[in-house]
N, C-alpha and C positions, 0 to 999 in steps of 0.2 A: 256090465251091473245084475248085480245078484234081482231074484223077486222082494226080497227083502228089503233090500236096499231103495226101489223103486215104490213099493206099496206103502213104507213108511210116511217118506213126507204127503202121498195122498189122504192119508188117513189124516197127518195135522192138520192139512187144508180141510176136511172136513170134520173138523172138530172134535175125533178121537184120540189124539197123543197131544200132550202140553212140551210145551218149550220149541228153540230154532228150530229147523231143518235147515240145510244151506239146498237152494235148487241148482245151483248153476251149470249142473249137466245136463238142464232142460235147452241149454245155450243152444243156438243151432248150429248144425254143421256148415254150411257155408259161411264161417269166417276165414277171413286171407293172414297173412303173418300180419299184415300195416296195423290188425285191429278194426280192419276195417267190413260190414257185413258185404256179402256178394249175392244178389239173387240170383236162385237159382232159373237155368237155362235151359227150357223145355224147344226142342227142334221137331217144326210139323215138316217130314217130306214124302217124297213118292212122287209115282208119273203124274205126269199132265192129267186135269183131269177125275184124279182118285179121289177129288172131295177135301182137300187138306180146306182151302179159305173156306167150305161153310161151313165145313167143325167148325173154325173156332168164329164164325160171325153166327152160327148159331147158340154154341155154347157161351160166349160174351159178349155178344152185343145183342142177345134176345131178336134176333132176325129170323122170320118166318123161315122154316124152312122151305114154303114154295116160294119166294123170294129167289133165293139160292142161285134158284136158274136162271138168274138174270146174268149173276156176279162173272166180270169178266178174268178170263185164266191170269194169274201173276204172272207179274213176268219181271220183278223185281225182290229184292227179302224184304218184308214183312217184320217189322221187328214192334213189339207190343208188348208194354208191363201194365202187368196185374195184381193189382195191390188191394183189394175187395176188403182184404179183414186181416188183423193182427198174424194169423197162420195162414193163410194165403198171399204169398208175395214170391209171384217167379216173372219170367221174358217169358212170349213165342216166339219165337223166329219162325215163319213162314217163307219155304224156300220153293221158287218157281219149279214145277216137275223137271226144265230144258236146263235148268243150268246144270251144270261141272264146277261141282264143288272140289272137283280132282280134277283141275284144271294147276300147273304149274306156278302161276300169276295168285292161288286162290288160297287165302291163308287157314287151310281148314282143321289146322292141328289149335290155330287160336279158337275157332268155334267148339271143336268138339273139347275145351282143355274143360273149359266153363260149364260145361254142360250137365245137368241130372239128368236130364229125360230124355231120347229119341224115338220118337214117335213116327213109324213108319205104318203109311196108311197104302189100302192095295186095292182096287177097285173088284169084288165079288163076281160082278157082273156082266168081268173083260178076260180077255188071255191072259192072263198072271202072271207066264213065267218069266218075262221081260221082268217085271217088278221083282222079283222074286233073286231074279240074278243082280238087278242094284242094289236089294234089299243085301243080299252074301257080301256084294263094295262096301256099299255103307258102315256095315254092320263091324266088319272088320278091319277098317281103315279107322273106326272111331274107337274100337277095345284098344288096337295099339295107343291111340297117344292118352286116352283115358278110360279106362280098366273098369273104373266104378260107375259108368253109363249103365242106367235102365233102360233095356230096349222094347220098347212096347210098340206090339205087331197091332195096328184097327183093319182087321177084316171089313172092311164098311161096304156100303149101297148092298146088305142084305137084306131088309127091306123088299124086294122082290122076286129072295129066292122061299124055298118051298123047307117047313124044318128038315126035313132030309136033306135034301140039295144041302142047302148052312149046316149042321154037322160033316158031309163028307168033304165040303171046300172047307173048312177049317181043319180036317184030320189032314188031308193031301197039303195043304198051304204048311202046315205043323212039321208035318214028314218029309217034307222035302227042305226046309227052312233048317231043318237041323242037320237033316243029311251033309247040302252044302257044309256045313258048319265040323262036320264030322271028319268029311274030307278032308279039308284043312287043319284038322289036327286043332280045332276050337271047341271041342265038347262044350267045355268048360263055362263058355258063354253062355249067359239063360235067356230067352224070348217068352215076351211073355201074350196070348193072343185074347183076342176080345174082338169080338161077332156085334158090329154097333150101326147104325142108319141113323139118321135125321128127324127122321118120320115117328122114330119114338125116344123113349128114356136110356135108350142102349148109351147113344154115347155120353149122357150124361153119367151114367154108372159108368163107364169104361175109363172117361176123364177123371172120375172120383178116386178112382183107385190109382190112377197115374200119381195126381199132386199127393196122397197121404203117405204115395213111399220116399217123397219132400218134405214131410212135415217132422222132421227130427221131433216134438213134444208128441208123436201119435201114440205110443206103446201109455204116455203119463195120462195121454187124451180119454182112452180106449179105457183104462185101468178106471178112470172119475166116471167115467159111464157107468160102467159095471156096475160101483158099488153106488151108483147114483138107485138102479133099476130093481137091485138087490133089496134096498131098505125102502122103498117106494112102492111096492107090487108093479111096476112095470113089465111090458111083456118086450116091447125095443124101443130104443129112441137112438134117434141120428141127430147128430150138430151138423148141421149145416151154414154153406157160404151162401146169402141169402141170395145176392147179385148172380150166380151162375148157377143157383142148384145143385152144386160139389159140394157132396156129404163128405165132408173132412178127416171125420170117424165115429164107430159105430160101436156099439158093443160086440162082445166076443159071439150073441149069436148070430145064425144066420141069416146073410140080407138076404130075403125076398125079392122079384123083381116088383111083383106087385106090391107090396109095401113099400116101395123107394120110391111108383109111381104115385102112391095113394101120397103120401111125402109132397110129394115135388107139385102135387096138383092143388093141395094144403098151401102151398107158399102162394104158390102165385092170385090163389081163393084172398087169403088177406091182405095182401099188396097191390093186387087190384081197390079190392074195397075200400082198405088205408088209404090209396090215393083218389078214391072219389070222396068219402067221407072225413080223413084221417085229418084233415087239412083245417087250420082257422079259417076266420069269416074273411081274411085275407088274403088269401090261398097263399101265408106264411107255415111253415112247418115243415116238418117233415115226416111223411106217411105211414114211415118205420122209427120205433124209439122205444125208450123204456117199458112205457106204459104196453107195447102192441103183445096182445093175446088172442087165444082165438080155440075156442072146442065146436069140434066135429061128431056128433053121433053118428053113429055108424048102422046097419041094422041090422048089423052081425051081433049085436052087446058090445062091438068097441068101439072104444073112443079115441077120438086125434086132441093131443094135446102140443098147442106152440103155444112157446113163451121164449120171450129176446132173451138173448143171451147177454152180446155187445149190440152194436149199431149195423155190425154187418154179418154176425151171427144168428142164427134161432134154435133152438131146443123143439126137434118135432119129435112126438110117444106114442105109441101105442096100447092102452091099456084100457084092460075089461072094465065092464061099466061098475062091477059090486066093489073091486078094488079102486075107483075112481071115485068112490064114498069116501074116500079119505083124503080129497082133496087139499085141505090143511096139509097133511104129514108132507105128501108129496111136493108142494109150493116153500113147506118149511124147506125138505133135500134140495127144493130145486134152489135155495137163496145160498144156499151152503155153496153148491156144483159153482152156482154163476162167480160165487168167491173164489174159487178155486180155480177156478180159469181164468179169472182177475190176475191173481197172483201170478200165476206161470208166466200170464204177458209181461208183468210190472216186472220180475225176475229177469227176464229175457232182456230187457227195455235196458234197467239199472245198467246189465255189466256189459251191455252195449257200448250206453254211454259212456263208461268209464273206461271202456279202449278205447272207442276213440278219441281222448280225453288225453289216456297217455300214449297215443299216437301224435298226439297236437303237440303237449308237451316235447317227447323224444325228437318233435322233427327241429323246435325250437331253439332246442340244446348242440345241432348240429351246428359244425362255424362254417361259414361263409366261404366260397373258393378260395377266398385270399390269406383265409387260416383266422378270420379275428370271429370273436364269438359273435351268436344272430342275439339281435337286439329284441328282448321277449315282447312279443304281440297285445 
């Protein structure tokens, strides 16, 4: 779609263009021919003790990084559905490092065929030559089955390395992995590399970028955020999944790691305080709801502003103090932004429900094995 086609519905959603605009192009790309929506699948792979299960527990189960030291090695494939919000819906498959998923009795084609992203975890503090050999074998096999897979390489456990050693390790792994692909005549395969650790926010930022590639509405969300900040005097805005602290979209300005860490810390503070003071006297209610809002003023004339978008999403903004004096304008624009987000989601769900209904009707029209028509249900 051209930029004009894409921005037009955004302007309409923000109240700037009159008339009806078809938003059906916002449908997820993971819809199969039977009109049933398929959750994109993320595979976690790597050698034993590389940190795969620890990553999953810290990001999606709020486990303390220190507690992961007591995790037992994974000895079977663990599958988990992540359905935290309207835009973050996927499955994570955690593969044990010792499993030979290329065994003839193992249906690796079925696994790779429905995969949106393959995360390969490499322990940066260990000898990674064997990991690179397994990475090459995995990527080449997966690419033959499904060329649309996003290949994401987590160079993990970098908390124990110096800054210079981190850069050198990433450069070496990047060079060797791409050289192996070039030698096999597979230069067109793109590998993305991330330096990660469960002891800081780097693992959340890396997972954010992986998940964003699986969100077909991402360009629309980014354009909505660009329109919102340009008309509100906001310097930076993130759309966060509150449960996992993954940011599913941000505006077009560069992301600073320190800024992202402040946002994550703010979400933790808001949720923790809400769990203490946000419930009713009888303990009922939810700590995070449509009334959730927080303002934190930093000592550098910057204001952090958090607002609830949906029951799982929050908008976190960085605003200068002088711009925040126009809080009424910011709140009005936020109201338009939240309405636009909800409309994007509603259009998606309406079309998915319509296609499921069509699939149901087509199924009933099919004759039974003896040739007689099916009775309507």
